[in-house]
All heavy atoms as a GROMACS GRO file, in nm:
protein
  582
    1MET      N    1  -1.521   0.132  -0.406
    1MET     CA    2  -1.415   0.229  -0.425
    1MET      C    3  -1.402   0.260  -0.573
    1MET      O    4  -1.400   0.171  -0.655
    1MET     CB    5  -1.285   0.168  -0.375
    1MET     CG    6  -1.212   0.252  -0.275
    1MET     SD    7  -1.051   0.182  -0.237
    1MET     CE    8  -1.070   0.166  -0.063
    2SER      N    9  -1.393   0.386  -0.604
    2SER     CA   10  -1.378   0.420  -0.744
    2SER      C   11  -1.234   0.397  -0.790
    2SER      O   12  -1.142   0.387  -0.710
    2SER     CB   13  -1.417   0.567  -0.766
    2SER     OG   14  -1.317   0.651  -0.718
    3ARG      N   15  -1.217   0.392  -0.919
    3ARG     CA   16  -1.083   0.371  -0.977
    3ARG      C   17  -0.988   0.482  -0.934
    3ARG      O   18  -0.872   0.458  -0.904
    3ARG     CB   19  -1.095   0.364  -1.128
    3ARG     CG   20  -0.968   0.326  -1.197
    3ARG     CD   21  -0.993   0.300  -1.344
    3ARG     NE   22  -0.876   0.245  -1.406
    3ARG     CZ   23  -0.787   0.316  -1.474
    3ARG    NH1   24  -0.802   0.446  -1.487
    3ARG    NH2   25  -0.682   0.259  -1.528
    4ASP      N   26  -1.037   0.605  -0.926
    4ASP     CA   27  -0.953   0.718  -0.887
    4ASP      C   28  -0.901   0.702  -0.744
    4ASP      O   29  -0.785   0.730  -0.718
    4ASP     CB   30  -1.029   0.849  -0.899
    4ASP     CG   31  -1.059   0.887  -1.044
    4ASP    OD1   32  -0.987   0.840  -1.134
    4ASP    OD2   33  -1.155   0.962  -1.066
    5ILE      N   34  -0.984   0.659  -0.654
    5ILE     CA   35  -0.942   0.641  -0.515
    5ILE      C   36  -0.842   0.527  -0.505
    5ILE      O   37  -0.744   0.537  -0.431
    5ILE     CB   38  -1.064   0.617  -0.424
    5ILE    CG1   39  -1.144   0.747  -0.413
    5ILE    CG2   40  -1.022   0.568  -0.287
    5ILE    CD1   41  -1.273   0.736  -0.336
    6ARG      N   42  -0.862   0.421  -0.581
    6ARG     CA   43  -0.765   0.310  -0.580
    6ARG      C   44  -0.630   0.359  -0.629
    6ARG      O   45  -0.526   0.320  -0.573
    6ARG     CB   46  -0.816   0.194  -0.666
    6ARG     CG   47  -0.935   0.122  -0.603
    6ARG     CD   48  -0.967  -0.006  -0.677
    6ARG     NE   49  -0.989   0.016  -0.818
    6ARG     CZ   50  -1.107   0.003  -0.879
    6ARG    NH1   51  -1.213  -0.033  -0.810
    6ARG    NH2   52  -1.117   0.023  -1.008
    7HIS      N   53  -0.628   0.444  -0.731
    7HIS     CA   54  -0.501   0.499  -0.781
    7HIS      C   55  -0.434   0.588  -0.676
    7HIS      O   56  -0.314   0.580  -0.656
    7HIS     CB   57  -0.524   0.579  -0.910
    7HIS     CG   58  -0.520   0.495  -1.031
    7HIS    ND1   59  -0.611   0.396  -1.056
    7HIS    CD2   60  -0.434   0.494  -1.136
    7HIS    CE1   61  -0.582   0.337  -1.170
    7HIS    NE2   62  -0.475   0.395  -1.221
    8LEU      N   63  -0.513   0.673  -0.612
    8LEU     CA   64  -0.457   0.759  -0.507
    8LEU      C   65  -0.399   0.677  -0.393
    8LEU      O   66  -0.291   0.707  -0.342
    8LEU     CB   67  -0.565   0.854  -0.454
    8LEU     CG   68  -0.610   0.964  -0.548
    8LEU    CD1   69  -0.730   1.038  -0.489
    8LEU    CD2   70  -0.497   1.061  -0.575
    9LEU      N   71  -0.471   0.573  -0.353
    9LEU     CA   72  -0.423   0.487  -0.246
    9LEU      C   73  -0.294   0.417  -0.288
    9LEU      O   74  -0.197   0.413  -0.211
    9LEU     CB   75  -0.529   0.383  -0.208
    9LEU     CG   76  -0.488   0.283  -0.100
    9LEU    CD1   77  -0.457   0.354   0.031
    9LEU    CD2   78  -0.596   0.178  -0.081
   10GLY      N   79  -0.290   0.365  -0.408
   10GLY     CA   80  -0.170   0.298  -0.457
   10GLY      C   81  -0.049   0.390  -0.462
   10GLY      O   82   0.061   0.353  -0.421
   11LYS      N   83  -0.070   0.514  -0.509
   11LYS     CA   84   0.039   0.612  -0.513
   11LYS      C   85   0.086   0.644  -0.371
   11LYS      O   86   0.206   0.660  -0.347
   11LYS     CB   87  -0.008   0.740  -0.582
   11LYS     CG   88  -0.019   0.728  -0.731
   11LYS     CD   89  -0.064   0.862  -0.790
   11LYS     CE   90  -0.082   0.853  -0.939
   11LYS     NZ   91  -0.120   0.982  -0.997
   12HIS      N   92  -0.008   0.655  -0.280
   12HIS     CA   93   0.026   0.686  -0.141
   12HIS      C   94   0.105   0.572  -0.077
   12HIS      O   95   0.205   0.596  -0.009
   12HIS     CB   96  -0.101   0.718  -0.061
   12HIS     CG   97  -0.076   0.761   0.078
   12HIS    ND1   98  -0.002   0.874   0.109
   12HIS    CD2   99  -0.112   0.706   0.196
   12HIS    CE1  100   0.004   0.886   0.241
   12HIS    NE2  101  -0.061   0.786   0.295
   13ILE      N  102   0.062   0.450  -0.100
   13ILE     CA  103   0.134   0.334  -0.046
   13ILE      C  104   0.276   0.332  -0.103
   13ILE      O  105   0.373   0.310  -0.030
   13ILE     CB  106   0.060   0.202  -0.078
   13ILE    CG1  107  -0.075   0.196  -0.006
   13ILE    CG2  108   0.147   0.080  -0.044
   13ILE    CD1  109  -0.069   0.196   0.145
   14ARG      N  110   0.290   0.356  -0.232
   14ARG     CA  111   0.422   0.359  -0.295
   14ARG      C  112   0.509   0.470  -0.231
   14ARG      O  113   0.626   0.448  -0.201
   14ARG     CB  114   0.412   0.381  -0.446
   14ARG     CG  115   0.548   0.384  -0.513
   14ARG     CD  116   0.544   0.392  -0.666
   14ARG     NE  117   0.443   0.482  -0.719
   14ARG     CZ  118   0.336   0.444  -0.791
   14ARG    NH1  119   0.316   0.316  -0.819
   14ARG    NH2  120   0.251   0.532  -0.835
   15CYS      N  121   0.450   0.587  -0.209
   15CYS     CA  122   0.523   0.698  -0.148
   15CYS      C  123   0.568   0.660  -0.006
   15CYS      O  124   0.684   0.685   0.031
   15CYS     CB  125   0.434   0.822  -0.144
   15CYS     SG  126   0.510   0.966  -0.071
   16LEU      N  127   0.480   0.601   0.073
   16LEU     CA  128   0.516   0.559   0.209
   16LEU      C  129   0.627   0.455   0.205
   16LEU      O  130   0.720   0.460   0.285
   16LEU     CB  131   0.393   0.501   0.281
   16LEU     CG  132   0.282   0.600   0.316
   16LEU    CD1  133   0.158   0.524   0.363
   16LEU    CD2  134   0.328   0.699   0.421
   17ARG      N  135   0.616   0.361   0.111
   17ARG     CA  136   0.718   0.256   0.099
   17ARG      C  137   0.853   0.315   0.062
   17ARG      O  138   0.955   0.284   0.124
   17ARG     CB  139   0.674   0.154  -0.008
   17ARG     CG  140   0.777   0.046  -0.035
   17ARG     CD  141   0.732  -0.050  -0.142
   17ARG     NE  142   0.702   0.009  -0.270
   17ARG     CZ  143   0.793   0.051  -0.359
   17ARG    NH1  144   0.923   0.043  -0.331
   17ARG    NH2  145   0.756   0.101  -0.475
   18GLU      N  146   0.854   0.403  -0.037
   18GLU     CA  147   0.978   0.464  -0.081
   18GLU      C  148   1.039   0.552   0.028
   18GLU      O  149   1.160   0.554   0.047
   18GLU     CB  150   0.956   0.544  -0.209
   18GLU     CG  151   0.929   0.453  -0.329
   18GLU     CD  152   0.893   0.528  -0.456
   18GLU    OE1  153   0.864   0.651  -0.448
   18GLU    OE2  154   0.891   0.464  -0.563
   19ARG      N  155   0.954   0.624   0.100
   19ARG     CA  156   1.001   0.707   0.211
   19ARG      C  157   1.067   0.623   0.320
   19ARG      O  158   1.158   0.667   0.387
   19ARG     CB  159   0.884   0.785   0.270
   19ARG     CG  160   0.921   0.924   0.314
   19ARG     CD  161   0.806   1.000   0.372
   19ARG     NE  162   0.703   1.029   0.273
   19ARG     CZ  163   0.577   1.055   0.301
   19ARG    NH1  164   0.535   1.056   0.425
   19ARG    NH2  165   0.491   1.081   0.206
   20SER      N  166   1.019   0.500   0.334
   20SER     CA  167   1.075   0.407   0.433
   20SER      C  168   1.200   0.338   0.381
   20SER      O  169   1.264   0.260   0.453
   20SER     CB  170   0.972   0.302   0.471
   20SER     OG  171   0.862   0.362   0.537
   21GLY      N  172   1.232   0.360   0.253
   21GLY     CA  173   1.351   0.300   0.194
   21GLY      C  174   1.337   0.152   0.166
   21GLY      O  175   1.436   0.078   0.163
   22LEU      N  176   1.214   0.108   0.144
   22LEU     CA  177   1.186  -0.035   0.121
   22LEU      C  178   1.157  -0.062  -0.027
   22LEU      O  179   1.096   0.020  -0.094
   22LEU     CB  180   1.066  -0.081   0.203
   22LEU     CG  181   1.078  -0.070   0.355
   22LEU    CD1  182   0.943  -0.099   0.420
   22LEU    CD2  183   1.183  -0.166   0.406
   23THR      N  184   1.199  -0.178  -0.072
   23THR     CA  185   1.159  -0.225  -0.204
   23THR      C  186   1.021  -0.287  -0.191
   23THR      O  187   0.973  -0.314  -0.080
   23THR     CB  188   1.257  -0.331  -0.258
   23THR    OG1  189   1.249  -0.447  -0.173
   23THR    CG2  190   1.399  -0.278  -0.264
   24GLN      N  191   0.958  -0.314  -0.304
   24GLN     CA  192   0.829  -0.383  -0.300
   24GLN      C  193   0.844  -0.520  -0.234
   24GLN      O  194   0.758  -0.561  -0.156
   24GLN     CB  195   0.771  -0.398  -0.441
   24GLN     CG  196   0.721  -0.269  -0.498
   24GLN     CD  197   0.667  -0.284  -0.638
   24GLN    OE1  198   0.713  -0.367  -0.716
   24GLN    NE2  199   0.569  -0.202  -0.672
   25GLU      N  200   0.952  -0.588  -0.265
   25GLU     CA  201   0.975  -0.722  -0.208
   25GLU      C  202   0.989  -0.716  -0.056
   25GLU      O  203   0.934  -0.799   0.016
   25GLU     CB  204   1.100  -0.786  -0.270
   25GLU     CG  205   1.087  -0.819  -0.417
   25GLU     CD  206   1.106  -0.699  -0.510
   25GLU    OE1  207   1.157  -0.592  -0.465
   25GLU    OE2  208   1.068  -0.710  -0.628
   26GLU      N  209   1.063  -0.616  -0.008
   26GLU     CA  210   1.084  -0.602   0.136
   26GLU      C  211   0.954  -0.571   0.209
   26GLU      O  212   0.924  -0.630   0.313
   26GLU     CB  213   1.188  -0.493   0.166
   26GLU     CG  214   1.328  -0.532   0.124
   26GLU     CD  215   1.425  -0.416   0.125
   26GLU    OE1  216   1.383  -0.299   0.102
   26GLU    OE2  217   1.545  -0.442   0.147
   27LEU      N  218   0.876  -0.477   0.156
   27LEU     CA  219   0.749  -0.443   0.221
   27LEU      C  220   0.652  -0.560   0.215
   27LEU      O  221   0.586  -0.591   0.315
   27LEU     CB  222   0.686  -0.319   0.159
   27LEU     CG  223   0.550  -0.280   0.218
   27LEU    CD1  224   0.555  -0.263   0.370
   27LEU    CD2  225   0.495  -0.155   0.151
   28ALA      N  226   0.644  -0.626   0.101
   28ALA     CA  227   0.554  -0.741   0.089
   28ALA      C  228   0.590  -0.847   0.192
   28ALA      O  229   0.501  -0.903   0.258
   28ALA     CB  230   0.559  -0.798  -0.052
   29ASP      N  231   0.719  -0.873   0.208
   29ASP     CA  232   0.764  -0.972   0.306
   29ASP      C  233   0.728  -0.929   0.448
   29ASP      O  234   0.675  -1.008   0.525
   29ASP     CB  235   0.915  -0.992   0.293
   29ASP     CG  236   0.966  -1.104   0.382
   29ASP    OD1  237   0.913  -1.216   0.370
   29ASP    OD2  238   1.058  -1.078   0.463
   30ARG      N  239   0.753  -0.804   0.481
   30ARG     CA  240   0.720  -0.753   0.615
   30ARG      C  241   0.570  -0.757   0.642
   30ARG      O  242   0.527  -0.778   0.755
   30ARG     CB  243   0.769  -0.609   0.631
   30ARG     CG  244   0.917  -0.595   0.645
   30ARG     CD  245   0.950  -0.450   0.666
   30ARG     NE  246   1.092  -0.428   0.683
   30ARG     CZ  247   1.144  -0.316   0.731
   30ARG    NH1  248   1.065  -0.217   0.766
   30ARG    NH2  249   1.273  -0.305   0.743
   31ALA      N  250   0.492  -0.730   0.537
   31ALA     CA  251   0.346  -0.725   0.552
   31ALA      C  252   0.279  -0.861   0.541
   31ALA      O  253   0.161  -0.875   0.573
   31ALA     CB  254   0.288  -0.630   0.446
   32GLY      N  255   0.353  -0.960   0.494
   32GLY     CA  256   0.293  -1.093   0.479
   32GLY      C  257   0.198  -1.102   0.362
   32GLY      O  258   0.100  -1.176   0.366
   33ILE      N  259   0.227  -1.025   0.257
   33ILE     CA  260   0.148  -1.033   0.134
   33ILE      C  261   0.244  -1.064   0.020
   33ILE      O  262   0.364  -1.053   0.036
   33ILE     CB  263   0.070  -0.903   0.105
   33ILE    CG1  264   0.165  -0.785   0.083
   33ILE    CG2  265  -0.029  -0.872   0.217
   33ILE    CD1  266   0.097  -0.656   0.038
   34SER      N  267   0.190  -1.102  -0.093
   34SER     CA  268   0.277  -1.135  -0.205
   34SER      C  269   0.328  -1.007  -0.272
   34SER      O  270   0.260  -0.904  -0.272
   34SER     CB  271   0.204  -1.222  -0.308
   34SER     OG  272   0.111  -1.145  -0.382
   35THR      N  273   0.447  -1.017  -0.328
   35THR     CA  274   0.504  -0.904  -0.401
   35THR      C  275   0.414  -0.868  -0.519
   35THR      O  276   0.392  -0.751  -0.548
   35THR     CB  277   0.646  -0.938  -0.451
   35THR    OG1  278   0.727  -0.970  -0.338
   35THR    CG2  279   0.708  -0.823  -0.527
   36LYS      N  280   0.360  -0.969  -0.584
   36LYS     CA  281   0.273  -0.945  -0.699
   36LYS      C  282   0.149  -0.865  -0.658
   36LYS      O  283   0.105  -0.775  -0.730
   36LYS     CB  284   0.232  -1.078  -0.762
   36LYS     CG  285   0.159  -1.062  -0.893
   36LYS     CD  286   0.145  -1.194  -0.964
   36LYS     CE  287   0.081  -1.171  -1.098
   36LYS     NZ  288   0.099  -1.281  -1.189
   37TYR      N  289   0.094  -0.895  -0.541
   37TYR     CA  290  -0.024  -0.822  -0.493
   37TYR      C  291   0.013  -0.675  -0.466
   37TYR      O  292  -0.061  -0.584  -0.505
   37TYR     CB  293  -0.081  -0.887  -0.368
   37TYR     CG  294  -0.209  -0.824  -0.320
   37TYR    CD1  295  -0.327  -0.842  -0.390
   37TYR    CD2  296  -0.212  -0.745  -0.206
   37TYR    CE1  297  -0.445  -0.782  -0.349
   37TYR    CE2  298  -0.329  -0.686  -0.163
   37TYR     CZ  299  -0.445  -0.705  -0.235
   37TYR     OH  300  -0.562  -0.646  -0.194
   38LEU      N  301   0.129  -0.651  -0.403
   38LEU     CA  302   0.172  -0.514  -0.377
   38LEU      C  303   0.198  -0.441  -0.509
   38LEU      O  304   0.160  -0.324  -0.523
   38LEU     CB  305   0.298  -0.513  -0.289
   38LEU     CG  306   0.352  -0.374  -0.254
   38LEU    CD1  307   0.247  -0.286  -0.187
   38LEU    CD2  308   0.475  -0.388  -0.167
   39GLN      N  309   0.259  -0.509  -0.604
   39GLN     CA  310   0.282  -0.448  -0.735
   39GLN      C  311   0.149  -0.407  -0.798
   39GLN      O  312   0.138  -0.302  -0.858
   39GLN     CB  313   0.356  -0.545  -0.828
   39GLN     CG  314   0.500  -0.565  -0.791
   39GLN     CD  315   0.565  -0.680  -0.868
   39GLN    OE1  316   0.498  -0.767  -0.921
   39GLN    NE2  317   0.697  -0.678  -0.873
   40ASN      N  318   0.048  -0.491  -0.781
   40ASN     CA  319  -0.083  -0.460  -0.835
   40ASN      C  320  -0.142  -0.337  -0.766
   40ASN      O  321  -0.198  -0.250  -0.831
   40ASN     CB  322  -0.178  -0.580  -0.821
   40ASN     CG  323  -0.314  -0.548  -0.876
   40ASN    OD1  324  -0.396  -0.488  -0.807
   40ASN    ND2  325  -0.339  -0.587  -0.999
   41LEU      N  326  -0.131  -0.331  -0.632
   41LEU     CA  327  -0.186  -0.217  -0.559
   41LEU      C  328  -0.121  -0.085  -0.602
   41LEU      O  329  -0.186   0.018  -0.606
   41LEU     CB  330  -0.167  -0.235  -0.408
   41LEU     CG  331  -0.251  -0.341  -0.340
   41LEU    CD1  332  -0.212  -0.352  -0.193
   41LEU    CD2  333  -0.398  -0.311  -0.355
   42GLU      N  334   0.008  -0.090  -0.635
   42GLU     CA  335   0.081   0.029  -0.675
   42GLU      C  336   0.076   0.053  -0.826
   42GLU      O  337   0.126   0.155  -0.873
   42GLU     CB  338   0.227   0.019  -0.630
   42GLU     CG  339   0.247   0.021  -0.481
   42GLU     CD  340   0.394   0.017  -0.442
   42GLU    OE1  341   0.482   0.013  -0.530
   42GLU    OE2  342   0.421   0.018  -0.320
   43GLY      N  343   0.017  -0.037  -0.900
   43GLY     CA  344   0.020  -0.032  -1.046
   43GLY      C  345  -0.089   0.049  -1.112
   43GLY      O  346  -0.163   0.125  -1.048
   44LYS      N  347  -0.100   0.029  -1.244
   44LYS     CA  348  -0.194   0.106  -1.327
   44LYS      C  349  -0.339   0.068  -1.307
   44LYS      O  350  -0.428   0.151  -1.322
   44LYS     CB  351  -0.157   0.090  -1.474
   44LYS     CG  352  -0.027   0.157  -1.512
   44LYS     CD  353   0.000   0.144  -1.660
   44LYS     CE  354   0.130   0.211  -1.696
   44LYS     NZ  355   0.158   0.202  -1.839
   45ASN      N  356  -0.367  -0.059  -1.281
   45ASN     CA  357  -0.504  -0.106  -1.262
   45ASN      C  358  -0.517  -0.175  -1.127
   45ASN      O  359  -0.535  -0.296  -1.119
   45ASN     CB  360  -0.543  -0.203  -1.375
   45ASN     CG  361  -0.545  -0.135  -1.508
   45ASN    OD1  362  -0.611  -0.033  -1.526
   45ASN    ND2  363  -0.472  -0.189  -1.604
   46PRO      N  364  -0.508  -0.095  -1.018
   46PRO     CA  365  -0.504  -0.155  -0.885
   46PRO      C  366  -0.635  -0.220  -0.844
   46PRO      O  367  -0.743  -0.177  -0.884
   46PRO     CB  368  -0.473  -0.036  -0.795
   46PRO     CG  369  -0.518   0.083  -0.870
   46PRO     CD  370  -0.501   0.050  -1.015
   47LYS      N  371  -0.620  -0.326  -0.765
   47LYS     CA  372  -0.734  -0.390  -0.704
   47LYS      C  373  -0.776  -0.309  -0.582
   47LYS      O  374  -0.702  -0.221  -0.537
   47LYS     CB  375  -0.698  -0.532  -0.660
   47LYS     CG  376  -0.667  -0.626  -0.772
   47LYS     CD  377  -0.636  -0.763  -0.719
   47LYS     CE  378  -0.603  -0.857  -0.834
   47LYS     NZ  379  -0.569  -0.990  -0.787
   48THR      N  380  -0.890  -0.340  -0.529
   48THR     CA  381  -0.935  -0.276  -0.407
   48THR      C  382  -0.864  -0.341  -0.289
   48THR      O  383  -0.863  -0.463  -0.277
   48THR     CB  384  -1.088  -0.293  -0.390
   48THR    OG1  385  -1.152  -0.236  -0.504
   48THR    CG2  386  -1.138  -0.226  -0.265
   49ALA      N  387  -0.804  -0.260  -0.203
   49ALA     CA  388  -0.735  -0.312  -0.085
   49ALA      C  389  -0.835  -0.323   0.030
   49ALA      O  390  -0.911  -0.230   0.056
   49ALA     CB  391  -0.621  -0.219  -0.046
   50SER      N  392  -0.831  -0.435   0.099
   50SER     CA  393  -0.918  -0.452   0.215
   50SER      C  394  -0.856  -0.385   0.336
   50SER      O  395  -0.738  -0.350   0.337
   50SER     CB  396  -0.937  -0.602   0.243
   50SER     OG  397  -0.816  -0.658   0.293
   51VAL      N  398  -0.935  -0.368   0.439
   51VAL     CA  399  -0.886  -0.311   0.565
   51VAL      C  400  -0.777  -0.401   0.622
   51VAL      O  401  -0.678  -0.353   0.677
   51VAL     CB  402  -1.002  -0.292   0.665
   51VAL    CG1  403  -0.949  -0.250   0.801
   51VAL    CG2  404  -1.100  -0.190   0.613
   52VAL      N  405  -0.793  -0.531   0.607
   52VAL     CA  406  -0.692  -0.626   0.656
   52VAL      C  407  -0.560  -0.604   0.584
   52VAL      O  408  -0.453  -0.602   0.646
   52VAL     CB  409  -0.742  -0.771   0.639
   52VAL    CG1  410  -0.633  -0.871   0.672
   52VAL    CG2  411  -0.865  -0.796   0.726
   53THR      N  412  -0.565  -0.583   0.453
   53THR     CA  413  -0.443  -0.558   0.376
   53THR      C  414  -0.379  -0.427   0.419
   53THR      O  415  -0.257  -0.419   0.436
   53THR     CB  416  -0.472  -0.556   0.225
   53THR    OG1  417  -0.526  -0.682   0.186
   53THR    CG2  418  -0.348  -0.526   0.144
   54LEU      N  419  -0.460  -0.323   0.439
   54LEU     CA  420  -0.405  -0.195   0.484
   54LEU      C  421  -0.341  -0.209   0.622
   54LEU      O  422  -0.237  -0.149   0.648
   54LEU     CB  423  -0.514  -0.089   0.487
   54LEU     CG  424  -0.570  -0.048   0.351
   54LEU    CD1  425  -0.682   0.055   0.369
   54LEU    CD2  426  -0.461   0.006   0.261
   55GLU      N  427  -0.401  -0.290   0.707
   55GLU     CA  428  -0.344  -0.315   0.840
   55GLU      C  429  -0.208  -0.384   0.828
   55GLU      O  430  -0.112  -0.348   0.896
   55GLU     CB  431  -0.439  -0.399   0.923
   55GLU     CG  432  -0.390  -0.428   1.063
   55GLU     CD  433  -0.489  -0.511   1.143
   55GLU    OE1  434  -0.551  -0.603   1.085
   55GLU    OE2  435  -0.502  -0.484   1.262
   56LYS      N  436  -0.198  -0.481   0.738
   56LYS     CA  437  -0.072  -0.553   0.716
   56LYS      C  438   0.034  -0.459   0.661
   56LYS      O  439   0.150  -0.462   0.704
   56LYS     CB  440  -0.093  -0.670   0.619
   56LYS     CG  441  -0.171  -0.784   0.679
   56LYS     CD  442  -0.192  -0.893   0.574
   56LYS     CE  443  -0.266  -1.011   0.630
   56LYS     NZ  444  -0.278  -1.119   0.531
   57LEU      N  445  -0.004  -0.374   0.566
   57LEU     CA  446   0.091  -0.279   0.509
   57LEU      C  447   0.138  -0.180   0.614
   57LEU      O  448   0.257  -0.148   0.621
   57LEU     CB  449   0.028  -0.206   0.389
   57LEU     CG  450   0.010  -0.291   0.264
   57LEU    CD1  451  -0.080  -0.219   0.164
   57LEU    CD2  452   0.144  -0.324   0.201
   58ALA      N  453   0.046  -0.131   0.695
   58ALA     CA  454   0.082  -0.037   0.802
   58ALA      C  455   0.182  -0.102   0.898
   58ALA      O  456   0.282  -0.040   0.936
   58ALA     CB  457  -0.042   0.010   0.876
   59LYS      N  458   0.155  -0.224   0.934
   59LYS     CA  459   0.246  -0.295   1.024
   59LYS      C  460   0.384  -0.312   0.959
   59LYS      O  461   0.487  -0.290   1.022
   59LYS     CB  462   0.188  -0.432   1.060
   59LYS     CG  463   0.270  -0.506   1.164
   59LYS     CD  464   0.202  -0.636   1.205
   59LYS     CE  465   0.288  -0.707   1.308
   59LYS     NZ  466   0.229  -0.834   1.348
   60GLY      N  467   0.385  -0.347   0.831
   60GLY     CA  468   0.510  -0.362   0.758
   60GLY      C  469   0.588  -0.232   0.746
   60GLY      O  470   0.710  -0.232   0.743
   61LEU      N  471   0.516  -0.121   0.742
   61LEU     CA  472   0.578   0.010   0.732
   61LEU      C  473   0.611   0.069   0.870
   61LEU      O  474   0.680   0.170   0.880
   61LEU     CB  475   0.486   0.107   0.657
   61LEU     CG  476   0.469   0.081   0.508
   61LEU    CD1  477   0.348   0.156   0.454
   61LEU    CD2  478   0.596   0.121   0.433
   62GLY      N  479   0.555   0.008   0.975
   62GLY     CA  480   0.578   0.058   1.110
   62GLY      C  481   0.503   0.186   1.140
   62GLY      O  482   0.551   0.273   1.212
   63ILE      N  483   0.382   0.197   1.083
   63ILE     CA  484   0.300   0.317   1.102
   63ILE      C  485   0.160   0.276   1.146
   63ILE      O  486   0.118   0.162   1.124
   63ILE     CB  487   0.291   0.401   0.972
   63ILE    CG1  488   0.228   0.320   0.858
   63ILE    CG2  489   0.428   0.454   0.932
   63ILE    CD1  490   0.200   0.399   0.732
   64PRO      N  491   0.084   0.369   1.205
   64PRO     CA  492  -0.055   0.339   1.237
   64PRO      C  493  -0.138   0.323   1.107
   64PRO      O  494  -0.106   0.388   1.006
   64PRO     CB  495  -0.104   0.459   1.316
   64PRO     CG  496   0.011   0.552   1.330
   64PRO     CD  497   0.124   0.501   1.249
   65ILE      N  498  -0.238   0.241   1.113
   65ILE     CA  499  -0.319   0.213   0.993
   65ILE      C  500  -0.379   0.340   0.933
   65ILE      O  501  -0.388   0.353   0.811
   65ILE     CB  502  -0.427   0.106   1.020
   65ILE    CG1  503  -0.492   0.063   0.887
   65ILE    CG2  504  -0.526   0.153   1.122
   65ILE    CD1  505  -0.586  -0.055   0.899
   66TRP      N  506  -0.417   0.436   1.016
   66TRP     CA  507  -0.481   0.556   0.962
   66TRP      C  508  -0.388   0.632   0.867
   66TRP      O  509  -0.436   0.702   0.779
   66TRP     CB  510  -0.533   0.647   1.073
   66TRP     CG  511  -0.429   0.699   1.168
   66TRP    CD1  512  -0.393   0.643   1.288
   66TRP    CD2  513  -0.346   0.814   1.152
   66TRP    NE1  514  -0.293   0.717   1.347
   66TRP    CE2  515  -0.263   0.823   1.265
   66TRP    CE3  516  -0.335   0.911   1.052
   66TRP    CZ2  517  -0.169   0.925   1.281
   66TRP    CZ3  518  -0.242   1.013   1.068
   66TRP    CH2  519  -0.161   1.019   1.183
   67GLU      N  520  -0.258   0.618   0.883
   67GLU     CA  521  -0.165   0.688   0.794
   67GLU      C  522  -0.170   0.632   0.651
   67GLU      O  523  -0.133   0.703   0.557
   67GLU     CB  524  -0.023   0.685   0.848
   67GLU     CG  525  -0.004   0.779   0.963
   67GLU     CD  526   0.142   0.799   1.002
   67GLU    OE1  527   0.230   0.786   0.914
   67GLU    OE2  528   0.166   0.827   1.118
   68THR      N  529  -0.215   0.510   0.634
   68THR     CA  530  -0.227   0.455   0.499
   68THR      C  531  -0.340   0.524   0.422
   68THR      O  532  -0.341   0.519   0.299
   68THR     CB  533  -0.251   0.302   0.498
   68THR    OG1  534  -0.375   0.273   0.562
   68THR    CG2  535  -0.137   0.228   0.567
   69LEU      N  536  -0.430   0.586   0.494
   69LEU     CA  537  -0.544   0.652   0.430
   69LEU      C  538  -0.533   0.804   0.434
   69LEU      O  539  -0.626   0.874   0.394
   69LEU     CB  540  -0.674   0.610   0.500
   69LEU     CG  541  -0.706   0.461   0.487
   69LEU    CD1  542  -0.824   0.426   0.577
   69LEU    CD2  543  -0.735   0.426   0.342
   70LYS      N  544  -0.423   0.855   0.479
   70LYS     CA  545  -0.404   1.000   0.492
   70LYS      C  546  -0.344   1.056   0.364
   70LYS      O  547  -0.225   1.085   0.355
   70LYS     CB  548  -0.312   1.028   0.611
   70LYS     CG  549  -0.303   1.172   0.649
   70LYS     CD  550  -0.214   1.188   0.771
   70LYS     CE  551  -0.186   1.334   0.797
   70LYS     NZ  552  -0.090   1.350   0.905
   71PHE      N  553  -0.428   1.070   0.264
   71PHE     CA  554  -0.384   1.126   0.137
   71PHE      C  555  -0.494   1.217   0.084
   71PHE      O  556  -0.608   1.211   0.127
   71PHE     CB  557  -0.349   1.016   0.035
   71PHE     CG  558  -0.463   0.925   0.000
   71PHE    CD1  559  -0.552   0.956  -0.101
   71PHE    CD2  560  -0.482   0.806   0.070
   71PHE    CE1  561  -0.656   0.870  -0.134
   71PHE    CE2  562  -0.585   0.720   0.038
   71PHE     CZ  563  -0.673   0.753  -0.063
   72ARG      N  564  -0.455   1.302  -0.009
   72ARG     CA  565  -0.550   1.395  -0.069
   72ARG      C  566  -0.568   1.363  -0.216
   72ARG      O  567  -0.478   1.314  -0.280
   72ARG     CB  568  -0.498   1.538  -0.056
   72ARG     CG  569  -0.489   1.582   0.086
   72ARG     CD  570  -0.426   1.719   0.092
   72ARG     NE  571  -0.399   1.748   0.232
   72ARG     CZ  572  -0.424   1.865   0.287
   72ARG    NH1  573  -0.473   1.962   0.215
   72ARG    NH2  574  -0.398   1.886   0.413
   73ASN      N  575  -0.686   1.393  -0.266
   73ASN     CA  576  -0.710   1.369  -0.409
   73ASN      C  577  -0.689   1.491  -0.492
   73ASN      O  578  -0.655   1.594  -0.456
   73ASN     CB  579  -0.851   1.316  -0.433
   73ASN     CG  580  -0.958   1.403  -0.372
   73ASN    OD1  581  -0.930   1.508  -0.315
   73ASN    ND2  582  -1.080   1.362  -0.385
   0.00000   0.00000   0.00000
C-alpha cells in the first residue's frame, strides 16, 4: 500500500468514526484494538491496516467491512 492510500484510508476511518459520534477510545474499545493503534491509523504516518483490523473497525462501527474501503482519492 502506498503512503497516499494509507492516508486516504486513515482519513476515511476518522470520518466514519466521527460520523458515528465515537471517540478514538470508544471505537478502539469496540473494535478490540488499542487506542494508540487507531491513533496511528488516523495520524500523519499511518501503518498499513490489515484486513483483520478493517474487519474489527467495521464491527466496532456497526458497518459492513466494504464500507471501510469505500473512499475516493
